Backbone as JSON Lines, residues from 0, in Angstrom:
{"i":0,"aa":"M","n":[232.96,9.24,-33.09],"ca":[232.05,9.64,-32.05],"c":[232.68,9.48,-30.67]}
{"i":1,"aa":"K","n":[233.36,8.34,-30.5],"ca":[233.99,8.06,-29.21],"c":[235.08,9.1,-28.92]}
{"i":2,"aa":"R","n":[235.82,9.47,-29.95],"ca":[236.88,10.45,-29.8],"c":[236.3,11.83,-29.46]}
{"i":3,"aa":"A","n":[235.17,12.16,-30.08],"ca":[234.53,13.45,-29.81],"c":[234.03,13.51,-28.37]}
{"i":4,"aa":"L","n":[233.45,12.42,-27.89],"ca":[232.98,12.38,-26.5],"c":[234.15,12.45,-25.52]}
{"i":5,"aa":"A","n":[235.23,11.77,-25.85],"ca":[236.41,11.81,-24.98],"c":[236.95,13.24,-24.91]}
{"i":6,"aa":"K","n":[236.97,13.92,-26.04],"ca":[237.45,15.31,-26.06],"c":[236.49,16.22,-25.3]}
{"i":7,"aa":"F","n":[235.19,15.97,-25.44],"ca":[234.18,16.79,-24.77],"c":[234.31,16.69,-23.25]}
{"i":8,"aa":"F","n":[234.56,15.5,-22.74],"ca":[234.64,15.28,-21.31],"c":[236.06,15.41,-20.75]}
{"i":9,"aa":"R","n":[237.02,15.72,-21.61],"ca":[238.39,15.88,-21.13],"c":[238.47,17.13,-20.27]}
{"i":10,"aa":"G","n":[239.09,16.99,-19.14],"ca":[239.21,18.11,-18.22],"c":[240.32,19.06,-18.6]}
{"i":11,"aa":"R","n":[240.48,20.05,-17.79],"ca":[241.58,20.99,-17.98],"c":[242.88,20.23,-17.76]}
{"i":12,"aa":"T","n":[243.93,20.66,-18.42],"ca":[245.21,19.95,-18.31],"c":[246.13,20.56,-17.26]}
{"i":13,"aa":"E","n":[245.81,21.77,-16.82],"ca":[246.63,22.38,-15.79],"c":[245.76,23.24,-14.88]}
{"i":14,"aa":"V","n":[246.24,23.39,-13.67],"ca":[245.52,24.22,-12.71],"c":[245.61,25.66,-13.18]}
{"i":15,"aa":"G","n":[244.47,26.29,-13.26],"ca":[244.46,27.67,-13.73],"c":[243.65,28.56,-12.81]}
{"i":16,"aa":"K","n":[243.25,29.67,-13.36],"ca":[242.46,30.62,-12.61],"c":[240.98,30.29,-12.76]}
{"i":17,"aa":"A","n":[240.17,31.0,-12.01],"ca":[238.72,30.78,-12.06],"c":[238.2,30.96,-13.48]}
{"i":18,"aa":"W","n":[238.76,31.9,-14.21],"ca":[238.31,32.15,-15.58],"c":[238.5,30.91,-16.45]}
{"i":19,"aa":"D","n":[239.57,30.16,-16.24],"ca":[239.82,28.93,-17.01],"c":[238.72,27.9,-16.76]}
{"i":20,"aa":"I","n":[238.26,27.83,-15.52],"ca":[237.17,26.9,-15.18],"c":[235.89,27.32,-15.89]}
{"i":21,"aa":"V","n":[235.57,28.6,-15.81],"ca":[234.35,29.11,-16.46],"c":[234.42,28.88,-17.96]}
{"i":22,"aa":"K","n":[235.58,29.16,-18.55],"ca":[235.75,28.98,-20.0],"c":[235.55,27.52,-20.4]}
{"i":23,"aa":"W","n":[236.11,26.6,-19.6],"ca":[235.95,25.17,-19.88],"c":[234.47,24.79,-19.93]}
{"i":24,"aa":"W","n":[233.7,25.28,-18.96],"ca":[232.27,24.97,-18.9],"c":[231.49,25.66,-20.01]}
{"i":25,"aa":"E","n":[231.81,26.9,-20.27],"ca":[231.03,27.66,-21.27],"c":[231.24,27.14,-22.68]}
{"i":26,"aa":"I","n":[232.39,26.59,-22.98],"ca":[232.63,25.98,-24.29],"c":[231.69,24.8,-24.5]}
{"i":27,"aa":"R","n":[231.3,24.15,-23.43],"ca":[230.44,22.96,-23.5],"c":[228.96,23.27,-23.31]}
{"i":28,"aa":"R","n":[228.6,24.52,-23.08],"ca":[227.19,24.87,-22.82],"c":[226.3,24.64,-24.04]}
{"i":29,"aa":"V","n":[226.72,25.09,-25.22],"ca":[225.88,24.95,-26.41],"c":[225.61,23.48,-26.74]}
{"i":30,"aa":"P","n":[226.63,22.61,-26.75],"ca":[226.32,21.19,-26.99],"c":[225.36,20.62,-25.94]}
{"i":31,"aa":"C","n":[225.5,21.03,-24.7],"ca":[224.58,20.55,-23.67],"c":[223.16,21.05,-23.91]}
{"i":32,"aa":"N","n":[223.03,22.3,-24.33],"ca":[221.7,22.83,-24.65],"c":[221.09,22.12,-25.86]}
{"i":33,"aa":"L","n":[221.93,21.79,-26.84],"ca":[221.43,21.04,-28.01],"c":[220.96,19.65,-27.58]}
{"i":34,"aa":"L","n":[221.69,19.03,-26.68],"ca":[221.27,17.72,-26.16],"c":[219.93,17.84,-25.44]}
{"i":35,"aa":"I","n":[219.75,18.88,-24.67],"ca":[218.48,19.1,-23.97],"c":[217.35,19.28,-24.98]}
{"i":36,"aa":"M","n":[217.6,20.01,-26.05],"ca":[216.57,20.2,-27.08],"c":[216.19,18.87,-27.73]}
{"i":37,"aa":"V","n":[217.17,18.03,-28.0],"ca":[216.89,16.72,-28.61],"c":[216.08,15.86,-27.65]}
{"i":38,"aa":"I","n":[216.46,15.84,-26.38],"ca":[215.74,15.03,-25.38],"c":[214.31,15.53,-25.23]}
{"i":39,"aa":"I","n":[214.12,16.85,-25.18],"ca":[212.76,17.4,-25.08],"c":[211.94,17.01,-26.3]}
{"i":40,"aa":"S","n":[212.55,17.06,-27.47],"ca":[211.85,16.68,-28.7],"c":[211.43,15.21,-28.66]}
{"i":41,"aa":"I","n":[212.33,14.35,-28.24],"ca":[212.01,12.92,-28.1],"c":[210.89,12.74,-27.09]}
{"i":42,"aa":"D","n":[211.02,13.43,-25.98],"ca":[210.03,13.35,-24.91],"c":[208.64,13.75,-25.4]}
{"i":43,"aa":"L","n":[208.56,14.87,-26.1],"ca":[207.28,15.34,-26.61],"c":[206.69,14.38,-27.64]}
{"i":44,"aa":"N","n":[207.54,13.83,-28.49],"ca":[207.05,12.88,-29.49],"c":[206.52,11.6,-28.84]}
{"i":45,"aa":"V","n":[207.2,11.13,-27.82],"ca":[206.73,9.92,-27.13],"c":[205.4,10.19,-26.44]}
{"i":46,"aa":"I","n":[205.3,11.34,-25.77],"ca":[204.05,11.69,-25.09],"c":[202.91,11.83,-26.1]}
{"i":47,"aa":"E","n":[203.21,12.48,-27.22],"ca":[202.18,12.7,-28.24],"c":[201.73,11.38,-28.87]}
{"i":48,"aa":"K","n":[202.69,10.48,-29.1],"ca":[202.36,9.22,-29.77],"c":[201.68,8.22,-28.83]}
{"i":49,"aa":"F","n":[202.18,8.11,-27.6],"ca":[201.68,7.08,-26.7],"c":[200.84,7.6,-25.55]}
{"i":50,"aa":"G","n":[200.85,8.9,-25.35],"ca":[200.09,9.47,-24.24],"c":[198.6,9.53,-24.54]}
{"i":51,"aa":"D","n":[197.83,9.8,-23.53],"ca":[196.38,9.88,-23.66],"c":[195.99,11.34,-23.85]}
{"i":52,"aa":"L","n":[196.16,11.86,-25.08],"ca":[195.85,13.25,-25.39],"c":[194.56,13.34,-26.19]}
{"i":53,"aa":"K","n":[193.8,14.36,-25.89],"ca":[192.59,14.63,-26.68],"c":[192.98,15.49,-27.88]}
{"i":54,"aa":"A","n":[192.14,15.55,-28.87],"ca":[192.43,16.32,-30.08],"c":[192.7,17.78,-29.73]}
{"i":55,"aa":"G","n":[193.81,18.32,-30.23],"ca":[194.15,19.72,-30.01],"c":[194.82,20.0,-28.67]}
{"i":56,"aa":"E","n":[195.02,18.99,-27.87],"ca":[195.63,19.18,-26.55],"c":[197.15,19.11,-26.68]}
{"i":57,"aa":"D","n":[197.84,20.06,-26.05],"ca":[199.29,20.06,-26.05],"c":[199.81,19.08,-25.02]}
{"i":58,"aa":"P","n":[200.9,18.35,-25.34],"ca":[201.46,17.43,-24.35],"c":[202.09,18.17,-23.17]}
{"i":59,"aa":"I","n":[202.51,19.4,-23.41],"ca":[203.14,20.21,-22.37],"c":[202.9,21.67,-22.71]}
{"i":60,"aa":"E","n":[202.77,22.48,-21.71],"ca":[202.59,23.91,-21.96],"c":[203.86,24.45,-22.59]}
{"i":61,"aa":"P","n":[203.74,25.22,-23.68],"ca":[204.94,25.78,-24.34],"c":[205.82,26.6,-23.39]}
{"i":62,"aa":"V","n":[205.22,27.27,-22.44],"ca":[206.01,28.06,-21.48],"c":[206.89,27.14,-20.64]}
{"i":63,"aa":"S","n":[206.45,25.93,-20.41],"ca":[207.23,24.99,-19.6],"c":[208.55,24.64,-20.26]}
{"i":64,"aa":"I","n":[208.56,24.64,-21.59],"ca":[209.81,24.33,-22.29],"c":[210.86,25.39,-21.97]}
{"i":65,"aa":"W","n":[210.44,26.65,-21.95],"ca":[211.38,27.72,-21.58],"c":[211.83,27.56,-20.14]}
{"i":66,"aa":"A","n":[210.92,27.16,-19.27],"ca":[211.27,26.96,-17.87],"c":[212.32,25.86,-17.73]}
{"i":67,"aa":"I","n":[212.2,24.82,-18.55],"ca":[213.18,23.73,-18.53],"c":[214.55,24.24,-18.93]}
{"i":68,"aa":"F","n":[214.61,25.06,-19.99],"ca":[215.9,25.61,-20.43],"c":[216.51,26.52,-19.37]}
{"i":69,"aa":"I","n":[215.69,27.36,-18.77],"ca":[216.2,28.27,-17.74],"c":[216.73,27.47,-16.55]}
{"i":70,"aa":"A","n":[215.98,26.48,-16.11],"ca":[216.41,25.65,-14.98],"c":[217.68,24.88,-15.32]}
{"i":71,"aa":"A","n":[217.74,24.31,-16.52],"ca":[218.91,23.54,-16.93],"c":[220.16,24.43,-16.97]}
{"i":72,"aa":"N","n":[220.03,25.63,-17.48],"ca":[221.17,26.53,-17.54],"c":[221.56,27.06,-16.17]}
{"i":73,"aa":"F","n":[220.59,27.22,-15.29],"ca":[220.91,27.61,-13.91],"c":[221.75,26.52,-13.25]}
{"i":74,"aa":"F","n":[221.32,25.27,-13.37],"ca":[222.06,24.18,-12.76],"c":[223.41,23.96,-13.45]}
{"i":75,"aa":"Y","n":[223.46,24.26,-14.75],"ca":[224.73,24.17,-15.46],"c":[225.74,25.16,-14.87]}
{"i":76,"aa":"C","n":[225.27,26.36,-14.55],"ca":[226.15,27.36,-13.92],"c":[226.65,26.89,-12.56]}
{"i":77,"aa":"L","n":[225.83,26.14,-11.86],"ca":[226.27,25.6,-10.57],"c":[227.47,24.66,-10.74]}
{"i":78,"aa":"G","n":[227.59,24.06,-11.92],"ca":[228.72,23.17,-12.17],"c":[230.04,23.9,-12.09]}
{"i":79,"aa":"W","n":[230.18,25.02,-12.8],"ca":[231.45,25.72,-12.73],"c":[231.63,26.43,-11.4]}
{"i":80,"aa":"M","n":[230.52,26.78,-10.76],"ca":[230.66,27.37,-9.42],"c":[231.19,26.33,-8.42]}
{"i":81,"aa":"A","n":[230.67,25.11,-8.51],"ca":[231.14,24.04,-7.63],"c":[232.6,23.69,-7.92]}
{"i":82,"aa":"E","n":[232.95,23.68,-9.19],"ca":[234.34,23.36,-9.53],"c":[235.29,24.46,-9.07]}
{"i":83,"aa":"S","n":[234.82,25.68,-9.03],"ca":[235.67,26.79,-8.59],"c":[236.09,26.64,-7.14]}
{"i":84,"aa":"V","n":[235.31,25.88,-6.37],"ca":[235.67,25.63,-4.97],"c":[236.85,24.66,-4.89]}
{"i":85,"aa":"R","n":[236.98,23.81,-5.91],"ca":[238.08,22.82,-5.95],"c":[238.91,23.0,-7.22]}
{"i":86,"aa":"P","n":[239.57,24.15,-7.39],"ca":[240.27,24.43,-8.65],"c":[241.47,23.54,-8.92]}
{"i":87,"aa":"N","n":[242.03,22.91,-7.9],"ca":[243.22,22.07,-8.1],"c":[242.88,20.64,-8.53]}
{"i":88,"aa":"D","n":[241.61,20.26,-8.44],"ca":[241.18,18.92,-8.82],"c":[240.76,18.95,-10.3]}
{"i":89,"aa":"L","n":[241.63,18.5,-11.17],"ca":[241.38,18.58,-12.61],"c":[240.32,17.6,-13.09]}
{"i":90,"aa":"D","n":[239.99,16.58,-12.3],"ca":[238.97,15.6,-12.68],"c":[237.57,15.97,-12.19]}
{"i":91,"aa":"Y","n":[237.48,16.94,-11.34],"ca":[236.2,17.28,-10.71],"c":[235.18,17.82,-11.73]}
{"i":92,"aa":"G","n":[235.61,18.71,-12.61],"ca":[234.71,19.28,-13.61],"c":[234.11,18.24,-14.55]}
{"i":93,"aa":"P","n":[234.95,17.39,-15.17],"ca":[234.39,16.36,-16.03],"c":[233.42,15.41,-15.31]}
{"i":94,"aa":"K","n":[233.72,15.08,-14.05],"ca":[232.81,14.23,-13.29],"c":[231.47,14.93,-13.06]}
{"i":95,"aa":"L","n":[231.52,16.2,-12.68],"ca":[230.29,16.97,-12.49],"c":[229.49,17.04,-13.78]}
{"i":96,"aa":"L","n":[230.18,17.27,-14.89],"ca":[229.5,17.39,-16.18],"c":[228.83,16.07,-16.57]}
{"i":97,"aa":"K","n":[229.53,14.96,-16.42],"ca":[228.97,13.65,-16.76],"c":[227.73,13.35,-15.93]}
{"i":98,"aa":"W","n":[227.85,13.53,-14.61],"ca":[226.72,13.23,-13.74],"c":[225.57,14.21,-13.97]}
{"i":99,"aa":"G","n":[225.89,15.45,-14.25],"ca":[224.86,16.44,-14.54],"c":[224.09,16.11,-15.81]}
{"i":100,"aa":"I","n":[224.79,15.66,-16.83],"ca":[224.13,15.29,-18.09],"c":[223.26,14.05,-17.88]}
{"i":101,"aa":"L","n":[223.78,13.06,-17.19],"ca":[222.98,11.85,-16.92],"c":[221.73,12.18,-16.1]}
{"i":102,"aa":"F","n":[221.88,13.02,-15.1],"ca":[220.74,13.43,-14.28],"c":[219.73,14.2,-15.12]}
{"i":103,"aa":"S","n":[220.21,15.08,-15.99],"ca":[219.32,15.87,-16.84],"c":[218.54,14.98,-17.8]}
{"i":104,"aa":"I","n":[219.21,14.02,-18.41],"ca":[218.54,13.12,-19.33],"c":[217.45,12.33,-18.6]}
{"i":105,"aa":"A","n":[217.79,11.81,-17.44],"ca":[216.79,11.05,-16.66],"c":[215.61,11.93,-16.28]}
{"i":106,"aa":"L","n":[215.89,13.13,-15.84],"ca":[214.83,14.05,-15.44],"c":[213.96,14.46,-16.63]}
{"i":107,"aa":"L","n":[214.59,14.7,-17.77],"ca":[213.84,15.11,-18.95],"c":[212.99,13.98,-19.53]}
{"i":108,"aa":"L","n":[213.45,12.75,-19.41],"ca":[212.69,11.62,-19.94],"c":[211.6,11.14,-18.99]}
{"i":109,"aa":"L","n":[211.62,11.6,-17.76],"ca":[210.65,11.18,-16.77],"c":[209.2,11.45,-17.19]}
{"i":110,"aa":"P","n":[208.85,12.64,-17.72],"ca":[207.45,12.87,-18.11],"c":[206.95,11.88,-19.16]}
{"i":111,"aa":"S","n":[207.76,11.56,-20.17],"ca":[207.3,10.63,-21.19],"c":[207.15,9.23,-20.61]}
{"i":112,"aa":"L","n":[208.08,8.82,-19.75],"ca":[207.96,7.5,-19.14],"c":[206.72,7.41,-18.26]}
{"i":113,"aa":"L","n":[206.48,8.44,-17.47],"ca":[205.29,8.44,-16.62],"c":[204.01,8.54,-17.46]}
{"i":114,"aa":"G","n":[204.08,9.33,-18.53],"ca":[202.91,9.48,-19.41],"c":[202.52,8.19,-20.1]}
{"i":115,"aa":"V","n":[203.5,7.39,-20.44],"ca":[203.23,6.12,-21.1],"c":[202.76,5.08,-20.08]}
{"i":116,"aa":"I","n":[203.39,5.07,-18.9],"ca":[203.06,4.08,-17.89],"c":[201.7,4.35,-17.25]}
{"i":117,"aa":"I","n":[201.44,5.6,-16.93],"ca":[200.21,5.94,-16.19],"c":[199.04,6.11,-17.12]}
């Protein structure tokens, strides 16, 4: 697992063209989307189990889940756009990806935490 994460966050090994930056990010998009799906699933289960829901009430509007995916992928695209501004910094992309994933996890878990606390 540790080796897989190290490989996932490993940056480009040489300065390349803009396409190399986009390719690096796009290879990692599907795993990031899968992580978002897992976090949303955990979030919904926590809200459903511990939240104050009435019978038949949805913890979140189904359309909101699509909005989360669209927003997450929009911000994901900003990652390679930001890295394209600094193409010679080989560590910039992995740093953006790590912080972006941590921010996404925190943001996605916020509704369940607030739902349980409030």
